[in-house]
N, C-alpha and C positions, 0 to 999 in steps of 0.2 A: 471963624467959620461963617461962610455966607449961607444963611438959612433960606434965602430966596431961591438958590439954585441947587442946594444939596440938602438931603433929608437930615433931620436931627440925629444926634448921637447920644450915647449914654454919658453920664458925668465923668469928667476926667479927674483921676485921683493919683496918689503916688503908688509906687510898686507894692508897698506893704499893705495898704488898704485894698488894692486890687487883689492881692493874693489871699487876704483874709476872706473876701467875698467869694472867691473861687473855691477856697477850701470848704466853705460852708455848703456851696452848691455840690461839691464832689461827694459829700455824704449822701445827698439825695440821688445823685447819679449811681452810686454804688448800690443803694437800696433798690433802685429801678432795675439794675442789672441782675441782682439776686432774685427779684420777683420774676424777671424774664426766665431765669434758670428754673424756677419752681414751676412756671407755666409749661416750659419745655418738658420737664419731668412728668407732669400730668399728661401732656400730649403723648408721651411714649407709652403711657398706660391706658390709652383709649382702647375700647374694643374695635374690631375691624369687621368689614363686610366683604363677602366674596363677590368677585366680578368675573364675568365670562371671559376666559383667556383667549377664546377663539374669535372675539369681536375683531372685525377686519378693518384696518386702516389702509391708506395708500401712501407708499413711500417712493423713493427714487427708482426702485426696481419693481414697482407695481404693488398689488395687494399684499399685506402682511398682517398676521395676527398680533393682537396686543402683546402676547407673550414675547414676540421677537423684538418689540420696541425696547425691552429691557437690555438688549445687547449682551445677554448672558449674565448680567449683574442681578443682585437680589432685590434692589430697590429702584424705583422710578419716580422722578418728579416730572409731572407733565403740566405744561401751561396751555390752556385752551384759548388760543389766539382768535379773537373775533375777526370776521371777514364781512365786508360790505360787497355783496355780489354785484358784478357788472359796474362797479364804480372804479374810477381811476385811482392812481397811487395817492394823489393829494387828499382823497376822501377816505382813505383807509384809517383804521382806528388809531387815534393818537395815544390813547391810554395803553393799548397793547404794544404799540411801538416804543413807548416810554419804558414800560416794565420789561418786556421781553428783550428789548435791545440792550439792556444792561447786564444780562447774564452771559458772560463771555468766556471766562476761564473755567473749563470743566474738569481739569485734571484733579483738582482737590476733591470734587465730588466723586470722581472715578476711584480715587484712592480709598474712599469709604464704601466702595461697592454700590455707588449710586449713579444712575444714568439720568441726565436731564434731556427732555425732548419737548419740542413744540408740536401740539396737536391743533393744527389750524382748522377752523370751522368753514373753510372755503375749499374749492377744488385744488388738487395738488398742482397741476401744471401751471395754473395762474398764480396761486399764492406763493409758490416757490420762487417765482420771478421777483416777487416783492422781497423775499428773504435775500435773494442774490443782489438786488438793487441796494438793500441796506448793508450788505457786506457781512451778514451774520453767517456763522458756520455751525450753528447748533443743529442737531438732527431735526428734520422737519417732516411731518406727516399730515395728511389730510384726514380729518375726522368728520368731514362734511355729512356723511350719511349715518354716522354712528354716535354722534355727540350725545344725543338723547339717551341712547342705550347705555353709554358710559356714565353719564352724569345722573341719570335717573330723575325721578319726580321730586325735586327739592326746590326750596326757596333759595335761589342762587343768583349770583352775578352771571352775566353772559360770558365772562372770561375768568373762570376760577383757576386756581392752582391746586392740583390734586396729587397726593402722594400714594404710591402703591408698594406693596410687598409681594415678592414672588417666592413661593415654596414649591420647588420642582415645577410641576405643570399647573399649579393653581395660583391665582392672582387675587389679592385682597386690597381694597381701598382702606387706607389707614388714617387719612386726614385730608381735609380740603379747606380752602379759605378764599376770600375775595375781598374787594374793597380795600380798606387800609391794611388788611392782612397780607396784601401783596407787597407791602413796602420793603421787606427784606430783599426782594428782587432788585431794588433800586437804591444803590448807595448814594445816588444824588440827593435823595431826601435826607438821609442821615447826615451828609456833609452840610447841606443847607441849614439843618437844625443847629449846627455848631456856630453858624455865623450870626453876626449882630442883627441882621435884618431877617433872618430865617428864610422861610419859603416865599415870603412876600405874598401870601394868600390871605383873603379877607377874613377867614375864620380864625386866624391865629390871634392869640392874646399878646399884642405888642403895644408899646407905649404910643400915645397919641402922636400922629405925624409920621410914624414909621411907614415906609413904602409898602403898600399892599395892592399890587397891580392886578392880581388875578382873583376872580370870583370862583369859589369852589363849586364843583358840579357843573361847570360849563366846559365846552370843548376847547375854548381858548386857553385853558390852563396849561395845556401841553402842545399848543399850536403856535406857529409864528407865520404871519403872512399867508394864511389860508392853508397851511400844511402842517402835519406833525413836525415839530421843530427839528428833529434829527435828520429829516429828509434833505434839508438845504445843503448840508456839507457833502452829501452824496451827489447832488446835482452839480455842485461846484467842482467836484472831482471828475465830472464828465460822464457819470453813469446814466444810462437810460432808465427812465421810470415807466416805460411802456410795458403794461401787463398783458398786452395782446387781446384786450377786450374792448367792446364798444361802451362808451360812457352811458350810465343809466340815467 
């Protein structure tokens, strides 16, 4: 192997030695899975807080109350997508594009009586053009004027994921998370964690010489060539990224 042009790799062993190491790691993986199950069980037992069901968002047909965002289901998962007002597509949030853009197949959520929706913190008419440029088909609403009322006075990320429960005409918040708590939205990270070089981010515990091209907590971690990485394939497909606004 040419170490001048390729990154180092783990030791090469025979199949039996490889399987022995993998079996030992699998014990830890299973313990990690079981701990995740226990945390989820505790999450299901958290107390809940009531939310005003008449808080009004803006959807494709105009103003709608929060209650209608459930689409008749008993549960709602809402992602509060950040919005950079009066900025072009290239300057929109790379993190929200990364996480929200990977929630695609909703039928399994629906089969469990759960609705998923994006509550964008920008104006509907402009931000929905971003959704369409990206080719996303998740329900999209503007929470521009009501984000503070929905999220309350809390120490929170500007783009949290919030879970709600509906009992007839009453709505309750049951859980919220942000930061690395958003990772279940992004299977990309889970897949990268299975690879030999991982996420290639500077915070990871990797052997010396492993590629670590990205610094955590910088915009570049989810950007390529000055844009959120996923935008490039949309431009290559000929889609317009014009949001109809003047650049700020």
